[in-house]
N, C-alpha and C positions, 0 to 999 in steps of 0.2 A: 503492501499500499503506499511506502514512505518511498521507496524509488520509481515508482508511478505518479506520485507527487511532483515528486523531484524533476523528471524527465518531463511532464506536462507545464512544469514553470519555466526549464530550459527552454522548450518549446517554445512557451508563448513568448519568452524574453528574446529568442531569434527571432520569431515573425515579427513580434513591435519593433525590434530594430531596425531590422531590415525597411519596414514603413517608414519610419521614421526618418534612417537615412536616404530613403528614396525622398522623400519632400522636401531635405533640408538641401540648399543651397543646389549647384549644379545647373548648367544650363538650360535644361527642361524647364526648371522651376522657375529661372529667371525668367524665360522666354513667354511664360504662360501668365506671370504675374507682371511682367513690366508693363509701361503707358506708353506704346509706341507714338503717340501724338504727342506725348512732352517728350519723348527722345528725338522726334521729329525737330520741335520749337528749337531745344537744347544744340540738338547737330547745328542747325541753320547758325542759330548767335555763334556758337563755341567752336567749331569746325568748318562750317561753310565757306571761310574766308580763304580756306586753302585746300578744300579741297572738293572735287566736284561730284555731285550724287544727282541722277536724274530725278528722282521722285522727291526729293527736296530742292531742286529749282536751284542749287548752288554750281558756282561754275569756277572754283579758286582752281589755281594754277601752283600754288606752292608744294601742297603735297600730291600723292597718288591721287588719278581717279578712279573713288572706289565701285564703280561700275564696272572698269576695265580691270581693278585686281581680283574683282570677287569673280566677274562671268564665267571665265574657265572653271574654275571649281566649280560653280554654280553648276554649269554645263555636266561635268564628270561626276555627279551626282552627289557632292557635298550637300551638307543639310544645314539647315539656322542654327544649329548647336554647336557646329564645326566653326561658324562664322562668329559666333557670338562671342565663345573662348577665343579665338585671335583677338577680336574688335576689343576686348574687354581686357585684356592680358596688354595689348597693346597701348589704349590708355594708363592704364598703370608704369610699364615701363618702357614706355617709348626712347630709344637709344639716342644718347646726348652727343654731341661732338666734343672732339677730346677737350677743347678749349671752350669756356664761355667766348662768344662771340664771334667763333670762329666758321668760317663757310665749310659746309652747308648749315643753316639755320634749320633747328630740330623742332618736332612737337613737343611742348610740354608735357613732361610729366603729371599724371593725375590732373590735366586738364579741365577733368569734370571728375566727379567723384560722388560716393555712394550712391543713394536711388537714382542719382541724375545719369552716372555712368551707365548703371544697369539699363535704364531706359535709353539711353542712345546709342550702346552697343544692343542691344536688341532690336532697334529702330535701324540699325546696319546690319543687322544679320538678315534682317526680314527682306529690306527692298535694294540692297547694292544688287548690283549684277544682274538684276530683273530686264532691266532695258534691253533690247536685243541688239542695238550698235550705239556707239558714241562717237563725237568727232575726236579724232586722235588729235592732242595738239603735239608740237615739237616740245623734246626735252632739251630744256638747257644743260649745255655743257658744263660740265664740272671749271673747265677753264678755258679762253677764250684765246682764239690765236692758232695757227694752221702746224697743226704736228708738223716736225721731221721727218725724211721719208724715215723706214724702219730701219735701225741701227745707227743712225745718223744725228748729229747733233744733241741740245738739251730739248728734253720735252718736257720739263716741272718747272714752276717758280722756282723753286729749290735751286738749279740747277742753270740759272737764268734762259730758263724758255718762257713757255705762255704764263700770261696772268691771272687771276682769279680777274671774276666779273666784280 
């Protein structure tokens, strides 16, 4: 009787733990509870100056075009939970240049935080890359000037070649 009660208690605890864990955190839970309308408004305000996203009507040119960045992965079958995780993490840890003020200028880390970051990540996960086409814009070169022929002459500002824009 006692072992049966113990086994039942352990089973109940395991099931309860699994249910609790499946509802805590995670991309699926965040996506189901996020406010994508609020995320869109925050994206336009905080991110749209740098990023293009058709659904948001933004045409920023400093950061990646998010429709182009996510389209191929979406076409390959990646889902919103994958995109949510990538965007949410990128908001937190956006890589910074080696020295403050150096080129290229980076996205600030934690530009949005808390529920606002969840809402923005969910919004981008839901809408980035769903537009079938976009205008491809030329990418600015990291340095200006004409590079020398392969194997000849200076190629970087450090050795007297091209200069930073």
